[in-house]
N, C-alpha and C positions, 0 to 999 in steps of 0.2 A: 502602738505609739512609737514614734521615732523622733529623737531630738536632732535638730539640724542647726547649722550656723549659716548665716547669710551676710553678705556685704551689700548694704543698701545706702542710697543717698540719704544723708542725715535729715535734710529738710523734708524729703518724701516720707521717711519713717515718722518724723514728728507730726506731720499732717495726718498720717494714718492713725497714729495713737490718739490725736485729738478727735478724729471722727469716731473712733471706737468709744472713747470716753463720753462724747456727746450722745451716742446711740445707747450705750449700756450703763453709763454712770460709773463705770469702773474699768480698769485696764486688765482685769482678769480674763477678759474674753478675747485678748489679742490673738492667741493661738487659734481659737475657733474661727475668728474672722479671717485669718490668713488661710486656714484650711478650706473655708467656704469659698474664698476667691479662687483657690486652686481647683476645687471641684467644678465651679462654674466655668472656668477656663477649659477644663477637659470636656465638659458637656458640649461647649461651643465647638470644640474640635471634632467631636463625634458627629455632631449635626452636619458640620461642613463636609466630612468624609462621606456621610450618607447621601448628601446632595450630589457629590462628585460621582458616586456610584450610579446615581439616577441620571447622569449627564445634565445636571441643572447647574447653570452658572450663577453662583451667589453674588458675583460682582456686578451683575446686571442691575441697573437702577430703573425701576418702573415709575413712570409718570402717571398721573391720574388719567390722562388721555390714553396711554397705552393699556391701562387696565380696562377702561371702557371699551376699547377696540377688541380686546380679547374676550369679552363677554359673549355668550351665545345670544343669537337673535330671539326675540320673544315670539312665541307661537300662540296665536289666539289673542283675545282681548286682555287688557290689563286686569289684575285681580280686583282693583277698586270698582270697576264697572260690574263685574260678576257679583261682588258682595252687595253693591247698591241695588242691583236687580233682585237678589235674594231677599234683601230687607224689604223692598217694595212689595214683592209677592206676599211675604209674611204679614205685612201691615194690611194689604188688600184682603187677604183671607181672614184676618182677624176682625175687620170692619163689616164684612158681609153677614 
């Protein structure tokens, strides 16, 4: 454990304390909440660096149309047709 001092905007700190109080019912969890935010921030940075190593641009915004265009083309009939045929055969075999 390391004790640190920070200079923060007073309104921001008060809002953070209110959020912690609403979430936990006490202010005893302030330190653990700050620590969790720091851990989350570092994980996000690690993920960003991993994407950079893979030459993946995280700033790219994908639209639904762009995602659809990037999907592979279907090969063969859709699964609904195959399943419907399988069920039909099973019912026909059970009735005879």
